[in-house]
RONU-961930 format. One record per residue (C-alpha): x, z, y. Coordinates in steps of 0.02 Angstrom, whole numbers, plus 50000, padded with zeros to 5 digits. Each point is the difference from the previous one (the first is absolute). Last residue first. Layout:
<pts>
[pt [X Z Y]];
...
</pts>
This chain:
<pts>
[pt [49262 47401 50759]];
[pt [50094 49972 49809]];
[pt [50143 50110 49970]];
[pt [50021 49995 49828]];
[pt [50100 50171 49984]];
[pt [50134 49891 49955]];
[pt [49965 49856 50083]];
[pt [50015 50081 50190]];
[pt [50136 50120 49921]];
[pt [50134 49856 50002]];
[pt [50135 50080 50003]];
[pt [50102 49861 50056]];
[pt [50201 50019 50031]];
[pt [50087 49912 50131]];
[pt [50156 49951 50011]];
[pt [50029 49960 49838]];
[pt [49938 50145 49888]];
[pt [49900 49925 49881]];
[pt [49853 50144 49939]];
[pt [49895 49875 49955]];
[pt [50078 49819 50029]];
[pt [50024 49929 50144]];
[pt [50090 49831 49988]];
[pt [50077 49878 50142]];
[pt [49984 50124 50132]];
[pt [49975 50013 50169]];
[pt [49881 49806 50009]];
[pt [50000 49838 50074]];
[pt [49898 49921 50137]];
[pt [50055 49862 50107]];
[pt [50024 49898 49872]];
[pt [49816 49986 49955]];
[pt [49954 49947 50184]];
[pt [49829 50128 50067]];
[pt [49825 49987 50006]];
[pt [49930 49956 49850]];
[pt [50158 50127 49907]];
[pt [49966 50155 50125]];
[pt [49826 49978 49970]];
[pt [49993 49985 49816]];
[pt [50117 50105 49973]];
[pt [49930 50148 50123]];
[pt [49860 49944 49875]];
[pt [50079 50054 49835]];
[pt [50073 50170 50084]];
[pt [49850 50042 50094]];
[pt [49872 50010 49834]];
[pt [50123 50066 49878]];
[pt [49850 50152 49971]];
[pt [49875 49857 50020]];
[pt [50094 49883 49858]];
[pt [50030 50147 49877]];
[pt [49829 50050 50031]];
[pt [49914 49855 49945]];
[pt [50107 49953 49816]];
[pt [49866 50132 49924]];
[pt [49889 49877 50035]];
[pt [50040 49849 50006]];
[pt [50027 49884 50115]];
[pt [49871 49885 50060]];
[pt [49873 50118 50069]];
[pt [50120 50080 50123]];
[pt [49875 50101 50079]];
[pt [50072 49926 50180]];
[pt [49997 50141 50141]];
[pt [50190 50059 49962]];
[pt [50072 49794 49969]];
[pt [49909 49964 50164]];
[pt [50067 50127 50115]];
[pt [50184 49969 49913]];
[pt [49996 49828 50047]];
[pt [49903 50005 50154]];
[pt [50167 50166 50068]];
[pt [50113 49882 49963]];
[pt [49952 49833 50046]];
[pt [49958 50129 50206]];
[pt [50201 50034 50000]];
[pt [50050 49807 49937]];
[pt [49881 49927 50119]];
[pt [50039 50118 50149]];
[pt [50196 49970 49935]];
[pt [50136 50111 49926]];
[pt [50137 49899 49985]];
[pt [50089 50026 50174]];
[pt [49967 50189 49982]];
[pt [50102 50006 49844]];
[pt [49922 50037 49804]];
[pt [50125 50134 49912]];
[pt [49893 50039 49854]];
[pt [50008 50148 49857]];
[pt [49895 50065 49898]];
[pt [49934 49810 50035]];
[pt [50067 49917 49805]];
[pt [49996 49821 50009]];
[pt [49854 49881 49912]];
[pt [50099 49819 50014]];
[pt [49869 49856 50047]];
[pt [49948 49858 49908]];
[pt [49840 50105 49935]];
[pt [49965 49916 50187]];
[pt [49979 49836 49963]];
[pt [49837 50065 49904]];
[pt [49918 50033 50196]];
[pt [49791 50035 50000]];
[pt [50055 50185 50048]];
[pt [49876 50092 49858]];
[pt [50029 49883 49867]];
[pt [50187 49925 50010]];
[pt [50082 50128 50092]];
[pt [49900 50153 49869]];
[pt [50013 49887 49825]];
[pt [50181 50005 50053]];
[pt [50037 50152 50050]];
[pt [49897 50054 49830]];
[pt [50088 49892 49894]];
[pt [50169 50044 50034]];
[pt [50131 49902 49960]];
[pt [49949 49852 50144]];
[pt [50029 50167 50147]];
[pt [50169 49955 49991]];
[pt [50088 50191 49910]];
[pt [50068 50144 50084]];
[pt [50109 49946 50141]];
[pt [50069 50159 50095]];
[pt [49996 50142 50121]];
[pt [49936 49850 50169]];
[pt [50112 49916 50107]];
[pt [49968 49881 50132]];
[pt [50135 49952 50074]];
[pt [50079 49999 50186]];
[pt [50038 50182 49988]];
[pt [50102 49990 49849]];
[pt [50005 50163 49924]];
[pt [50145 50120 49948]];
[pt [49965 50145 49905]];
[pt [50055 50172 49969]];
[pt [50010 50052 49847]];
[pt [49887 50089 49861]];
[pt [49850 50001 50076]];
[pt [49840 50066 49936]];
[pt [49817 49925 50021]];
[pt [49820 50073 49960]];
[pt [49964 49997 50193]];
[pt [50000 49801 50040]];
[pt [50123 49934 50093]];
[pt [49944 49900 50139]];
[pt [50149 49934 50138]];
[pt [49994 50000 50142]];
[pt [49992 49851 50158]];
[pt [49884 50071 50087]];
[pt [49856 49856 50003]];
[pt [50050 50025 49787]];
[pt [49986 50185 49997]];
[pt [49812 49965 50088]];
[pt [49970 49881 49872]];
[pt [50039 50103 49828]];
[pt [49938 50165 50062]];
[pt [49823 49905 50055]];
[pt [50019 49908 49799]];
[pt [50024 50167 49940]];
[pt [49815 50070 50080]];
[pt [49958 49858 49908]];
[pt [50046 50038 49841]];
[pt [49982 50187 50016]];
[pt [49807 49956 49967]];
[pt [49907 50055 50161]];
[pt [49860 50153 49971]];
[pt [50144 50081 50078]];
[pt [49958 49942 50174]];
[pt [50129 50112 50119]];
[pt [50167 49895 49978]];
[pt [50133 50026 50102]];
[pt [50064 50183 50021]];
[pt [50189 49978 50022]];
[pt [50151 50056 49927]];
[pt [50178 49990 50084]];
[pt [50165 50021 49918]];
[pt [50172 49987 50084]];
[pt [49998 50182 50074]];
[pt [49941 50051 49821]];
[pt [50188 49992 49915]];
[pt [50000 50074 49816]];
[pt [49826 50004 50010]];
[pt [49913 50154 49913]];
[pt [49923 50061 50171]];
[pt [49879 49836 50004]];
[pt [49904 50108 49868]];
[pt [49848 50079 50103]];
[pt [49998 49879 50119]];
[pt [50017 49858 49873]];
[pt [49840 50063 49878]];
[pt [49877 50014 50167]];
[pt [50036 49825 50036]];
[pt [49982 49980 49828]];
[pt [49810 50036 50012]];
[pt [49994 49951 50171]];
[pt [50033 49799 49969]];
[pt [50198 49957 49983]];
[pt [50117 49860 50059]];
[pt [50196 50061 49993]];
[pt [50105 49951 50105]];
[pt [50197 49977 49943]];
[pt [50179 50020 50084]];
[pt [50152 49944 49946]];
[pt [50118 50106 50073]];
[pt [50036 50104 49861]];
[pt [50113 49896 49865]];
[pt [50031 50029 49834]];
[pt [49931 50157 49935]];
[pt [49827 49935 50155]];
[pt [49977 49883 49889]];
[pt [49944 50130 49868]];
[pt [49945 50120 50134]];
[pt [49860 49853 50046]];
[pt [49949 49977 49827]];
[pt [49987 50188 49953]];
[pt [49902 50021 50161]];
[pt [49882 49812 49964]];
[pt [49954 50109 49797]];
[pt [49945 50159 50080]];
[pt [49889 49892 50124]];
[pt [49966 49898 49875]];
[pt [49917 50162 49897]];
[pt [49855 50029 50130]];
[pt [49877 49873 49967]];
[pt [49892 49876 50075]];
[pt [50145 49948 50116]];
[pt [50191 49996 50020]];
[pt [50085 49803 50052]];
[pt [50183 50033 50039]];
[pt [50075 49874 50126]];
[pt [50183 49985 50051]];
[pt [50130 49956 50138]];
[pt [50169 49965 49944]];
[pt [50165 50048 50055]];
[pt [50183 49860 49957]];
[pt [50163 50071 50071]];
[pt [50022 50180 49908]];
[pt [50097 50147 50082]];
[pt [50159 49998 49889]];
[pt [50018 50161 49897]];
[pt [50088 50144 49969]];
[pt [49968 50119 50143]];
[pt [49815 49972 50062]];
[pt [49947 49944 49823]];
[pt [50114 50191 49947]];
[pt [49878 50070 50137]];
[pt [49833 49916 49964]];
[pt [49999 50043 49825]];
[pt [50077 50176 50012]];
[pt [49859 50048 50114]];
[pt [49869 49932 49855]];
[pt [50048 50102 49862]];
[pt [50020 50151 50110]];
[pt [49845 50003 50030]];
[pt [49951 49995 49833]];
[pt [50108 50089 49954]];
[pt [49949 50146 50108]];
[pt [49835 49943 49940]];
[pt [50041 50040 49803]];
[pt [50071 50170 50082]];
[pt [49825 50074 50081]];
[pt [49880 49947 49851]];
[pt [50116 50095 49838]];
[pt [50047 50154 50168]];
[pt [49801 49989 49982]];
[pt [49972 49978 49817]];
[pt [50123 50155 49994]];
[pt [49882 50108 50106]];
[pt [49807 49908 49927]];
[pt [50105 50079 49816]];
[pt [50082 50177 50017]];
[pt [49816 50092 50033]];
[pt [49928 49923 49839]];
[pt [50146 50035 49933]];
[pt [50022 50178 50027]];
[pt [49848 50022 49961]];
[pt [50005 49911 49845]];
[pt [50145 50106 49952]];
[pt [49929 50162 50043]];
[pt [49818 49954 49859]];
</pts>
């Protein structure tokens, strides 16, 4: 009995000391990272401004912070802007102390219509980022190097496949859009997308919006039922590909990576959180 009382008395003290030391170690780790950069590294030359979308699901806030810290490890001069709805903005405010370089990160409570699918928010985020010469990146990515980005090109994350090799996407462009020639387009992954402002015409912006809305609002009865949600989940990716490749020269389009298998740590690693958790809208 006495032994139990002693344990009960000591336990809160132990946990208080443990938590204090853990916090102290984390603070020292961050301070040392900054000091070591000053004394042992030359300042990076190339810096970019990135935009991340966080809406509807607060899990993306923690993923975005991890994403940002992973790139700031290699270059703390990059700037990030997070486009949020209210729930994600509030979540960010509670978690922003976890940023290694908080002065390089801004969150904006931009979206209020919770009934809209996230795909439409991502299109608006892409258009805004492009017009401001910023780079769109998904929250669920991890950096393994400081990128060198050719700002004279449109750069997607990776070339996944030809649209004509995917039966559902081929049906989509032929039957929903009435453009059978578009099956010759490539399907690029949009987890990373650098689309400089010189390419973002009003027509391209309008096409991105209209195509994505068309897919999200259509019943897709010509697609097998079990495949419809898969198409809706990547609707904005498909439609950005269609809009970009029908408005821009193919020679102006390239990819950040030549391949991107699951777990690949070359420059940028995709975590595929939305895919793994089947987040449709």
